[in-house]
N, C-alpha and C positions, 0 to 999 in steps of 0.2 A: 379931154386932154386938159389937165389943170396946170401942170408945171412946165410943160414943153411948149415954148412960145414960138409962134410963127411970125416971120416978118416978110413983107413983100408979096403977100398972097391975097387973092380976092375971096377965098373961102373954099373953093373946090378942092384945093390941095390939102387944106386942113381936114376936111371930111375924109379924104383918102388916107392921110396919116393916122387919124383917129381909128379908122378901120384896120389899117395895117398893125397898129399897136395891139389890137385884139387877137391878131394872128401870131404874135410872138409869145414865147413862154411868159406867164404872168409876172415872174420875178424880173425878167428882162424889160418888159413893158414898164413896170413900176419904176425900175432903176433909171430907165431913159427919161421918164417923165419928171423924176426928181432931180436928175443930175445933168440934164442937157438942155440946150437951146437949139431949136431948128431954125436956120436962116434960109430963106428962099432967094435965089439969085437968078440972073439972066445973063450968064456969060458963057465962055467956051468949055468950062469944066462940067462934068456930070455931077460931081459932088465931092465933098471932102470932109474930113473929121479933124477937129482941133481939140486936143486934150486939155482938161481944165488947168493942168500945171502951166500951160502956156498963156492962158488968158485970165485966170482967176478962179472963181468959185465953181462955175459950171463949164462942162465941155460944150463944144459947138459942132453940130452936124449941119453942113451946108449942102443944100440940094438945088439943082438947076430946074427952074420951072419949065424950061424948054424940053427937058427930058420927059417930064410928066406929060406935056402936050403931045410929044411925038410918039412915045411908047410907054404905056402903063407898065408892061413887063420889065422894061429897062429901069423905070423908076423904082419899082418894087425891089428889084435886085440891088440897085444902088443904095436905096434906103436901108435895106437889111445888111448890106455889106458895110456901110458906114456905122450902123448900129453894132455890128459885130466887132469892129475895131474898138468901139467904146467898151463894150461888154468884156472884151479880152484885155482891156487896159493897155492897148498898144501905144507905143511912143511914136511921135513923128520925128523922123531921123534926118530929114532934109538932105538925103543923099549921102550921109556920113557912114552908113553901114549897109551896103547893098544886099549882102546876104541876109541880114536880119530883116530888112524891108521886104525881101522876097518871101521869107518865112511868115512874116506877119500877113502879107497879102494872101498867101495860101491858107493860113489859119482862118482868116476872115472869109475867104471863098468857101471853105469847108463848112463853116458854121452857117453861112448864107444859104448854101444848098440844103442843109438840114432844116433850117427854118422854113424855106420855101416848100420843101417836101411836106413838112408837117402842116403848113398853112393850107394846102390844097386837099387835105384829107377830109 
């Protein structure tokens, strides 16, 4: 993982993310590595996505280390879900358009299920 930076991790999560990147379609993995920063947190959220237009050059995917420690499957699903938001170029709407937010969540869920299905083949 060359361009996807990890913060707040002691190494085990980095190895997991490196592995998960090999399970995504190659163009998705390359895009994430070139255009995202992964931040590891320890708070109440499972994870979230911040598009580049809100913070500058790269988008940010935030993952909670506690999710990784408690459930590998939940971590994989959350990582793929947030990566799907990035791949689909979803906007963060901050509650301004509930219908669009729900559609974006469903789109991300569909793509997440597809990636997980393909990853276990």
